[in-house]
N, C-alpha and C positions, 0 to 999 in steps of 0.2 A: 504493500500500500504506500509505503514511504517512497519507493522508487517511482511508482505511478504518479504520485503527486510531484515528484521532482521533474519528470518528463513534461508534465503539464506546465510547470514553471519555466522550463526551457523554451517552450513555445511562446511564452508571454501572451497568454490567451486573450486578454482584454485588448491588447494592442493589435494582435493578429486578426481578431474578429472585426475590429474597426477597419483595418486595411482590406480584409476579404469582403466586407460589406460594400465598400466602394467599387469593388470589381463586379459585384452583382448589380449595382446601380448602373454601371457602364453597360452591362449586358442587357438589362431591361430597356435602357434608352436606345440601344442599337437594334434590338429584335423587332421584327415586324409585328409580332403578337407577343403579349406578355405571357411568358412561359415560366412559371414560378419554380417548377422542379429543375429546369435547366439553370435558372439563376442560382438555385441552391447548390448545384453541382459546380458552377463557376466559383461560388463562394468557398466551397470545400477545397477546390484546387488552389485557390488563392490562400486559404488558411494553411494548407500543407506547405506551400512554397515559402510563405512568410515565416511560418514556424521554423522551417529549415534555416532561413537566413538569420533569424534571431538566435538560433543555436550556434551558428558559426560566430556570430557576434560575441556570444558569451564564452565560447572556447578561446577566442583571441584575447578577450579581456579578463580571463580567469584571475590573473594576479592583480590586475587593476581593480577588479570588483572587491577584492579583499580590503582595499583602502577606503572604500566609501560605505557610509552607514546604511544607505538604502539598498546596497547590493551584496554586502558581505555574507548574507545568509542564503544566497542563491545556491543551487545544487552543486556547481563546480567549486566555488571557493570553500564550501563546507566539506567537500569530499563525498557527498551522497552519491554523486555520479562521477565516473572517471572521464577523462578526455576521450578515451577509446569508445566508451559507451555513447558519448555525446556525438562523436563522428558517425557512428553507425546509425544513430537516430536521425541525424541531419541528412544522411544519404537516403535513408528509407523514406522519410517524409518529403524530401525534395524531389526524388525520382517519382514517387507516387503522384505528387501534385502535378508535375510536368507531363507525365503520361496521361493523367486524367484530362488535362486541358488539351493535349495533343490529339488523343484518340477520340474523345467525346466531342470536341469542338473543332479546332484546327491547330496546325503547327505554328502559325503566326502568333497566336495567343500564348502558346507554350514557349516560343522563342523570346517573346517580350517578358514573360515570367522569369525565364532563365537569366536574361539581361538584368532584371531587377535584383535577383538573388546575388549575382556576381558583383554588381555595383554596391549593394548593401553590405554583403559579407566580406568582400575582399578589397574594396576600394574605400568606401565610406568609413568602415570600422577602423582600419589602421590610421586613416587621416585624422581621426579625432584627437590624437595626441600630437599632431604635426602642424595643422593649420586650420584656421576658422573656415577655410574654403570647404571643409568637410560638410558644412550645412548645405551648401549649394549642391554638392555631389549627392548627399543624402536625400535632397529634395527630388532628385530624378527618380530613384526607385520608389520614393514615397508618393510621387505623382502618377506612376505607371498603372496602378490597379484599375482605375476606371477605363483607361485605354486598353488594358488587357481584356476587360469585360466587353468593351465595344468591338474589339477584334474577334473575340470568341463568337459574338452575335453576327457580325457582318463579313468576316473573313478578310477585312482590310482595315487600314487605319483611318484615312480620310480626315477632312478638316474638323468634322464633328468630334472625332476621337481626340484630336489634338486640343480642342477646346476643353474637353473634360480633363485631359492631362494638365492643361495650363492652369485651370482653376485650382486643382489639388496641389500642383507644384507651387503656385504662389502662396497658397495657404500654409505650406510647410514652414515658411520663414517666421511669421509671427508665432506660430505654434512652437517651433524648435527654440527660438530665442527667448520666449517667455519661460519655457521649462529651464533653459540654461540660466536665466536670471534667478529663478527660484532656487535652483540647485547649484548655484555658482560655487559655494564653499566646498561642497562635496565633489564637484567636478575638478576643482583645482587640486584636491588631494590626489586624484588619479592622473593629473596632468592633461585633462581634456581641454581643448581650445574650442569651445562651442559658441561663445559670444563673438559678434563681429569685431574685427580688428579696430582698436588695440586690445579689446577684450575686457572693457570696463562696464560696470552697471551705471551708465551715465546718460546724459541727454542725447549724446550722439547715437548710442545704441537704441534708446527709446525712439528717436526720430526715424531710424531705419525700420524698426518694427512698425511704426505708424505708416511709413511710405508703402511698404509691401502690403499692408492691410488695406490701404486706400486703393491700391491697384486691383484688389479683388472685386471692387464694385463694378467698374466697366467690364472686367472679364466675365463676371456673372451674368451680364446682359447678352453675351454672345449667343447662348442657346436660343434666345428669342430671335435674335437677328438671323440665325441660320435655320430657323424653323424646327428646332429640336423640341421646343416646349413653348408654352403660351405666356400671356402677360401676367397671369397669377403668380407663377413661379418666379418671374422676373421681379415682380413687386416684393415678394417674400425675400428674394436674394438681396435686393437693395436695402430693405429694412434691416435684415440681419447684418449686412455689410456696414451700415451706418452705426448700428449698435456696437458692433465689433470695433469699429474705428474709434468710437467714443471711449472705449476701454483703453485704447492705446494713447489717446490724448491725456487721459487721467494718469497714465504712467509717465508721460512726458512732464506733466505738471508736478507730480509727487516723487517719482523715482523710487517708490517703495516696493518691497517684496509682495505686499498685499495687492498692489495694482498689477504686478506681473502675474500673480496667481489668478486674478480675475481674467486676464487675457488668456491664460492657459486653459482655464475651465470654459471660457467663452469660445475658444477654438474647438474644443471638443463638442460643443453644441452647434456651432456654425455649420460645419461641413455636412453632418447627417441631415440637418434641417433643410439646407439648400438642395441637397441631392434627392431627398425624399420628395420635396416639392416639385422637382423636375419630373420625377416618375409619375406622381399623382396628376400633374398637369398634362402629361401625355395620355393618361387614362381618360 
């Protein structure tokens, strides 16, 4: 039972299910008819591949995780799971997810999922201790899930797929940086460089968070412009975007951890609300 729980922790289930959910959204938006069972299969494939990438991340950061309060009790730092067991797990989940996407849907979706796994596990992860550019790199696999879902439904990428990618890609920056602001002390213990250069919790960083959040508003109107959804979802996206933006202005004004936490939690609400609105508007 302890081992089972440890494998569940390796996957980072709450994070992975959020990522997988956006791949299902991409599928539903790309499909001619709403097929919920296929959307769930896309979600399962995304969950397996994301879980595999998260495991690679934890294998690489095993020693660094020992230095941070929030990670020192993970399965690898505590020795509940070995590196060998974790590699076997990541191979099984990763291959299973890719084969599911490839055989059930198409190999374009599987190739995009593989690209996401490689970028997250083998490029973004080691960059975290080298340069703040890691956030930009991490935003690419972070933005790919809805594009993977779109490709699974249509067999191609297309402008609409890139729009879905662009929205989630841009969302990554306020999301990542708000987390980095809140966990700055812990991250510094492990040598992670997550805040934008020069890496301070100051007005410059807050301004960058605000800028990327503001760019989400016009981006979220593109689905309406390209006929992917209607005016209702566009209105919801604008309202959510403005509320999200107001949280970043509060951070600029106060520079407090509390304000950064509000952005962090706001980001968790913004993306699923906007994505669900797009699907409901299509219905």
